[in-house]
C-alpha positions in Angstrom: 37.4 259.6 127.8 36.4 262.9 128.8 38.2 265.3 126.8 38.9 267.8 128.8 41.0 265.4 130.9 43.4 264.6 128.2 44.0 268.5 127.8 44.5 267.9 131.6 46.3 265.4 131.4 48.7 266.4 129.0 49.0 269.5 129.9 50.0 268.5 133.5 52.6 266.2 131.8 53.9 268.8 129.8 54.4 271.2 132.8 56.1 267.8 134.4 58.3 267.5 131.4 59.0 270.6 131.9 60.3 270.8 135.8 61.7 267.5 135.0 64.1 269.1 132.1 65.2 272.4 134.1 66.0 270.1 136.9 68.2 267.8 135.1 69.5 271.3 133.6 70.2 272.8 136.4 71.7 270.1 138.2 74.3 269.2 135.7 75.1 272.8 135.1 76.0 273.5 139.1 78.4 270.2 138.3 80.0 271.5 135.0 80.4 274.9 137.4 81.4 273.0 140.3 84.4 271.0 138.1 85.6 274.4 136.9 85.9 275.8 139.7 87.7 272.6 141.2 90.2 273.1 138.0 92.4 276.0 140.7 90.8 275.8 143.7 92.7 273.0 145.3 90.6 273.2 149.1 87.4 273.7 147.0 88.7 270.2 145.0 88.8 267.8 148.4 86.2 269.4 149.7 84.1 268.4 147.3 85.6 265.0 146.5 84.9 264.8 150.6 81.0 265.9 150.0 81.1 262.8 146.9 82.6 260.5 149.4 80.0 260.5 151.5 77.4 261.0 149.2 78.5 257.3 147.6 79.5 256.0 151.5 76.2 254.3 151.3 76.3 252.3 147.6 79.2 251.5 146.8 81.1 248.8 146.3 78.0 248.1 144.1 76.4 245.3 144.6 76.8 242.1 142.3 73.6 242.0 141.1 74.0 245.6 139.8 72.0 246.2 136.2 73.3 248.3 133.6 71.2 251.6 132.7 69.6 251.7 129.9 71.1 253.7 127.1 69.5 254.5 124.1 69.3 251.5 122.6 68.3 250.2 125.6 65.8 252.5 126.2 64.3 251.2 122.9 64.1 247.6 122.8 62.5 248.1 126.3 59.6 250.7 126.1 58.7 250.5 122.4 57.2 247.2 122.9 54.8 247.4 125.5 53.9 250.2 124.2 53.3 249.2 120.9 51.7 245.7 122.4 49.3 248.2 124.4 47.9 250.1 121.7 47.4 247.3 119.5 45.2 245.9 122.7 43.4 249.9 122.7 42.4 249.6 119.5 41.0 245.5 119.2 39.3 246.1 122.4 39.3 248.8 124.5 37.5 251.9 122.1 34.6 249.4 120.7 31.7 251.5 122.8 33.5 254.6 122.5 30.9 257.2 120.1 33.0 257.3 116.5 33.5 261.8 117.9 35.5 261.3 120.6 37.4 258.0 119.6 40.7 260.1 118.5 40.1 261.7 122.3 40.2 257.7 123.8 42.9 256.7 121.8 45.2 260.0 122.4 44.4 259.7 125.8 45.3 256.0 126.5 47.8 256.4 124.8 49.6 259.6 126.6 48.6 257.3 129.6 50.1 254.0 128.6 54.0 256.4 127.7 53.8 258.2 131.6 53.5 255.1 133.2 55.9 253.6 131.3 58.5 256.3 131.4 57.6 257.2 135.0 58.3 253.4 136.0 61.5 253.3 134.0 62.6 256.2 135.9 61.9 255.1 139.7 63.2 251.8 139.1 66.8 253.6 137.9 67.2 256.6 139.8 68.9 255.4 142.3 71.2 254.1 139.9 71.1 257.0 137.3 72.5 260.0 140.5 75.3 257.0 141.7 76.5 256.9 138.1 76.5 260.7 137.6 78.1 260.9 141.4 80.7 258.5 140.3 81.9 260.5 137.0 81.7 263.5 139.2 84.0 262.2 141.5 86.4 260.9 139.0 86.6 263.5 137.5 87.9 265.7 140.5 90.5 263.0 141.5 92.1 263.1 137.8 92.0 266.9 138.9 94.4 265.8 141.8 96.4 263.6 140.2 94.7 260.3 141.7 94.8 258.5 139.0 94.3 255.1 140.2 91.2 256.6 142.0 89.8 257.6 139.1 90.3 253.9 137.6 88.1 252.4 139.8 85.7 255.2 140.1 84.9 254.5 135.9 85.4 251.3 136.4 82.6 251.3 138.6 80.6 253.4 136.4 80.6 251.2 133.7 79.6 248.2 135.5 76.3 251.2 135.3 76.5 252.4 131.9 78.6 250.3 129.7 77.4 251.5 126.9 79.2 255.2 127.1 81.8 255.4 124.7 83.5 258.9 126.7 83.5 256.8 130.2 85.4 254.2 128.7 88.2 256.8 126.7 88.8 258.0 129.9 89.5 255.3 131.8 92.3 254.2 129.3 93.7 257.8 129.9 94.0 256.9 133.7 95.4 253.4 132.5 97.8 254.4 130.4 98.7 257.2 132.9 99.6 254.2 135.0 101.5 252.3 132.9 98.6 249.6 132.1 99.3 250.1 128.9 97.2 246.7 127.8 94.4 247.6 130.1 94.2 251.2 128.4 94.5 249.8 125.0 91.1 246.7 125.7 89.6 250.4 127.1 90.0 252.6 123.9 89.0 249.4 121.9 85.8 249.3 123.9 85.3 252.8 123.1 85.7 252.3 119.3 83.4 249.5 119.0 81.1 251.7 120.9 81.3 254.1 118.5 83.5 253.3 115.9 83.2 256.4 113.7 85.3 258.4 115.8 88.6 258.8 114.7 90.4 260.1 118.0 89.9 256.8 119.7 91.9 254.9 116.6 94.6 257.6 116.8 94.7 257.4 120.4 94.6 253.0 120.2 97.5 253.3 117.6 99.8 255.4 119.8 99.6 253.6 122.8 100.4 250.6 120.7 103.3 252.1 120.1 104.2 252.7 123.3 103.6 249.1 124.5 105.6 248.1 121.4 102.2 246.0 120.1 103.3 246.9 116.7 100.9 244.8 115.2 97.6 246.6 116.7 99.1 249.2 116.0 98.9 248.4 112.2 95.8 247.5 112.8 94.5 250.3 114.4 96.3 252.8 111.3 94.7 250.5 109.3 90.8 251.3 110.6 91.8 254.6 111.1 92.5 255.3 107.2 88.9 253.2 106.5 86.9 255.8 108.4 84.6 257.8 106.3 85.6 261.0 107.9 89.2 261.0 107.4 90.1 264.2 105.2 92.5 263.5 102.3 95.6 264.3 103.3 95.4 264.3 106.9 98.9 265.1 108.9 98.1 262.9 112.1 97.6 259.8 109.9 101.2 260.2 108.4 102.8 261.1 111.9 101.6 258.0 113.0 102.5 255.8 110.3 105.9 257.4 110.4 106.1 256.7 114.6 104.7 253.0 113.4 107.9 252.6 110.8 110.1 254.2 113.2 109.2 251.7 116.0 109.4 249.1 113.2 113.0 249.9 111.8 112.4 251.1 108.7 113.8 255.1 108.9 113.4 256.3 105.6 110.2 255.6 104.6 109.5 257.3 107.9 111.4 259.8 106.6 109.2 259.2 103.6 105.9 260.0 105.2 107.5 263.2 107.3 108.5 264.7 103.7 104.9 264.3 102.7 102.9 266.5 105.5 105.5 268.8 105.4 105.0 269.7 102.1 101.4 270.5 102.9 101.8 271.9 106.3 104.1 274.4 108.6 105.2 272.2 111.5 103.7 274.3 113.6 100.7 273.1 112.5 101.6 270.0 114.0 101.1 270.9 118.0 99.6 267.6 118.7 103.3 266.2 118.3 104.3 267.6 121.6 101.5 265.7 123.1 102.6 262.3 122.7 105.2 259.9 123.8 104.2 257.7 121.2 105.5 260.6 118.4 109.2 261.1 120.2 110.9 260.0 117.5 109.5 261.4 114.3 109.6 265.1 116.2 113.6 264.2 116.6 113.4 263.7 112.3 111.2 266.8 112.5 113.2 270.3 111.3 112.7 273.4 113.2 111.4 271.0 115.9 113.6 270.7 119.5 
């Protein structure tokens, strides 16, 4: 391969990559700006929901044979092996007739072509569903702002058919289901989020909270146990002690709960425990804390 062609191809791919990244960045930034405006502007929010309805109408409901979009692991599994195979073929048979001083250009150019072709094919095949997934997530966020939790949950369920590897989407679905009173479904969704990101302690905390609210005390105890085993949980984390106290109260062990609360109060002012005000599962604990209504 002529070295000038290779240089031209590399420059072309770099320019193409820059343009693509800027396009994606501008698109995401625009959606964030629209979402920020939708928080306070109800008329704009309704207009954006109507716009998403129109954009999604041709593709919803999703067909039964729709396949998930590739996450990082799927991309590695779907792109890397064919590229390695192509590289092996190039090394074994492709460069024998190329002069030694030009082989680096030949191999570099051929590998670049293989990578570019693979990425372009993957992008072309999945572009429609990638756009659909982005619209579904955006509409779910808008519906949540509009207090339409059922609509948000429906959009997230459709989204998760395309992106089942997205732990944050599972967590948002859990939040919607909990708001609708479907606590078992919320626990199942949060467990799926935890499986996808087992190191994130917030997922274990929310699972424990949901299980306490649903009076599923074995599930709450298991969530707290897994929470304590995480490496990134600091010693003396007040949240862990508070949720342990909430579980003990639900089990009828008031004295044990008081002992846990006293441990927290030794190292923290009650003003540091603002998370208590946001969780229904901690109502009993709030009543035991001095100085809190």
